[in-house]
C-alpha positions in Angstrom: 0.0 0.0 0.0 1.4 3.4 -1.0 1.0 5.7 2.0 2.7 8.7 0.4 1.1 12.0 1.4 -0.9 14.1 -1.1 -0.3 17.1 1.1 3.4 17.3 1.6 6.9 16.1 0.5 8.7 13.2 2.2 11.8 11.4 1.4 11.7 7.9 -0.1 13.4 6.6 3.1 10.8 8.2 5.3 7.9 6.8 3.2 9.5 3.4 3.3 9.7 3.4 7.1 6.1 4.7 7.3 4.9 1.9 5.1 6.8 -0.6 7.2 5.2 0.7 10.4 1.8 0.4 8.7 2.5 -3.2 7.7 3.6 -4.0 11.3 0.4 -2.5 12.5 -1.6 -4.7 10.2 0.3 -7.8 11.4 0.3 -6.8 15.1 0.2 -9.6 17.6 -1.5 -7.4 20.3 -4.7 -8.6 21.6 -7.8 -7.0 20.1 -9.0 -5.6 23.4 -5.6 -3.9 23.9 -4.9 -2.5 20.5 -6.5 0.9 21.0 -4.4 1.6 24.1 -1.2 0.8 22.3 -1.7 2.9 19.1 1.3 5.1 20.0 3.5 2.2 18.8 2.4 3.1 15.3 2.0 6.8 15.5 4.9 8.7 13.9 6.6 11.8 15.3 5.2 13.9 12.5 1.6 12.9 13.3 2.1 13.3 17.0 3.5 16.8 16.5 0.3 17.7 14.7 -1.7 16.5 17.7 0.4 18.5 20.1 0.0 21.6 18.0 -3.8 21.4 18.3 -3.5 20.5 22.0 -1.6 23.8 22.6 -4.1 25.7 20.5 -7.1 24.3 22.3 -5.8 25.4 25.7 -6.0 29.0 24.4 -9.8 28.9 24.0 -10.6 27.5 27.4 -12.6 30.1 29.3 -13.9 31.6 26.1 -17.4 31.0 24.7 -18.0 29.9 21.2 -17.9 26.8 19.1 -15.3 25.2 16.9 -15.7 25.1 13.2 -13.5 23.2 10.7 -13.4 23.7 6.9 -11.8 20.6 5.4 -12.6 17.5 7.4 -11.5 14.6 5.2 -11.2 11.5 7.4 -12.1 13.5 10.5 -8.9 13.1 12.6 -9.1 16.7 13.9 -12.8 16.5 14.7 -12.1 13.4 16.9 -9.1 15.2 18.4 -11.2 18.4 19.2 -13.8 16.1 20.8 -11.1 14.5 22.9 -9.6 17.8 24.0 -13.0 19.2 24.9 -13.6 16.1 27.1 -10.2 16.5 28.7 -10.3 20.2 29.4 -14.0 21.1 29.7 -16.0 17.8 29.9 -19.3 19.5 30.9 -19.2 22.3 28.4 -22.0 21.1 26.1 -22.2 24.6 24.5 -18.9 24.0 22.8 -20.2 22.5 19.6 -17.9 21.2 16.9 -18.9 21.7 13.2 -17.1 20.1 10.2 -17.6 21.2 6.6 -16.5 19.0 3.7 -17.6 17.8 0.3 -16.4 14.3 1.2 -16.0 13.8 -2.5 -12.7 15.7 -2.8 -12.0 19.1 -4.3 -14.9 20.6 -6.4 -14.1 21.9 -9.8 -10.8 23.7 -9.5 -10.2 27.1 -11.1 -7.0 27.4 -13.1 -5.4 29.8 -10.6 -5.8 27.2 -7.8 -4.4 24.2 -9.8 -1.1 22.8 -8.7 0.5 19.3 -8.7 -1.4 18.5 -5.5 -4.7 20.3 -6.1 -6.9 18.7 -8.8 -10.6 18.2 -9.1 -11.6 15.3 -7.0 -8.3 15.3 -5.1 -8.4 14.2 -1.4 -11.7 12.4 -1.9 -12.7 9.8 0.8 -14.5 6.5 0.5 -18.1 6.6 -0.8 -20.6 7.4 2.0 -17.7 7.9 4.4 -19.4 10.8 6.2 -22.0 8.3 7.5 -19.3 6.1 8.9 -17.6 9.2 10.5 -20.9 10.4 11.9 -21.5 7.0 13.5 -17.9 6.9 14.9 -18.2 10.3 16.5 -21.6 9.4 18.0 -20.0 6.3 19.6 -17.1 8.4 20.9 -19.6 10.7 22.6 -20.9 7.7 24.6 -17.5 7.5 26.4 -17.9 11.1 27.6 -19.9 13.1 30.1 -23.4 14.2 28.9 -23.5 11.5 26.2 -27.2 12.2 25.6 -26.3 15.6 24.0 -24.8 15.5 20.5 -22.2 18.2 20.4 -20.9 17.8 16.8 -22.4 18.2 13.3 -21.1 17.2 9.9 -22.1 19.5 7.0 -21.7 17.8 3.6 -21.3 19.8 0.3 -19.4 22.7 -1.1 -19.1 25.5 1.4 -20.4 27.9 -1.2 -23.7 26.0 -1.0 -23.8 25.0 2.7 -22.2 27.7 4.8 -24.8 30.5 4.4 -27.8 28.2 5.2 -25.9 26.9 8.2 -25.2 30.4 9.5 -28.8 31.5 8.9 -30.0 28.5 10.9 -27.5 29.0 13.7 -27.6 32.7 14.3 -26.7 32.0 17.9 -23.3 30.5 17.0 -20.0 32.4 17.3 -16.7 30.8 16.9 -13.8 30.5 19.4 -11.7 28.5 17.0 -11.7 28.2 13.2 -9.6 25.7 11.4 -9.1 26.6 7.7 -8.0 23.6 5.7 -9.7 24.0 2.3 -6.5 24.8 0.4 -8.4 26.6 -2.4 -8.3 30.4 -2.6 -11.9 31.0 -3.7 -13.4 28.7 -1.1 -11.3 30.1 1.7 -12.1 33.6 0.7 -15.8 32.8 0.7 -15.6 31.3 4.2 -13.7 34.3 5.6 -16.3 36.7 4.1 -19.2 34.9 5.7 -17.8 34.1 9.2 -15.7 37.1 10.1 -18.6 38.8 11.8 -19.1 35.6 13.9 -15.6 36.0 15.4 -14.8 38.1 18.5 -11.7 39.4 20.2 -9.6 36.4 21.1 -11.0 34.0 18.5 -8.3 31.8 17.0 -8.0 31.1 13.3 -5.7 28.2 12.4 -4.2 28.2 8.9 -3.2 24.6 8.0 -0.8 25.5 5.1 1.0 28.7 5.9 3.3 29.8 3.0 3.1 26.3 1.4 4.3 26.4 -2.2 1.6 23.9 -3.3 -1.3 25.3 -1.2 -0.9 29.0 -1.5 -4.7 29.6 -1.7 -5.4 29.8 2.0 -2.8 32.5 2.7 -3.6 34.6 -0.4 -7.3 34.6 0.5 -6.6 35.6 4.1 -4.4 38.5 3.1 -6.9 39.6 0.5 -9.8 39.5 2.8 -8.2 40.7 6.0 -5.4 42.8 4.6 -6.6 45.9 6.3 -6.1 44.2 9.7 -2.7 43.8 11.2 -2.4 40.1 11.4 0.1 38.6 13.7 0.7 35.0 12.6 2.2 32.7 15.3 3.5 29.2 15.5 4.0 26.9 18.5 7.8 27.2 18.8 8.6 24.0 20.7 6.5 22.0 18.3 8.3 23.1 15.2 5.3 22.4 13.0 6.2 22.9 9.4 3.1 24.6 7.9 0.5 25.1 10.7 0.2 28.6 12.1 -2.6 30.6 13.8 -3.6 34.2 14.6 -5.9 35.7 17.2 -8.5 38.2 16.4 -7.6 41.5 18.0 
């Protein structure tokens, strides 16, 4: 199985080692009832750094109102992580909803200006009907947490150009403590910023997944174009040394 990333560049040696770890995971001799508690055996440093990045970011919104909204869910790894962090830091805060927007069919039709080697129509698609599986998985995860009777997440399927405005109209009470931008496409990112910027408040955190990435320049260009009149102070988490992720706080 080729496990090379569609989102970044890795050496052949790294990808070979990653594939070997995956094969060892598939052939693991660990008992089924113990495999979940031993997943760190198979988690790479790069993936763990990403988790720690979001861990550090989440701590910044504790004590603030508002929900979490992610644009670009794909397999849902961050949605599950946000749910986990909410349970760790504020287990009874059922007002902290988590929303995930994605087409679940990959990139929509890509404009020429957004096309790169890594951005093509249909790119980053997931399995057919995967959103149903993810929805079920997230519901089961909630059964492990306090207040399991209250669903605190929602998946919104479709192009953001078609789904975001109806969502905001239906949820006029929602403001956002954290926004995770991971659409990669300039036009979609620009549309999102236009529609949600009046739902942010002082202290809201906006995460940019690909900051200054040569193959995913759309996010940054859209942010600069839409918020260029604001003095944006982009930050990283220094001790994590994350390659592309950064964030800024609304001031």
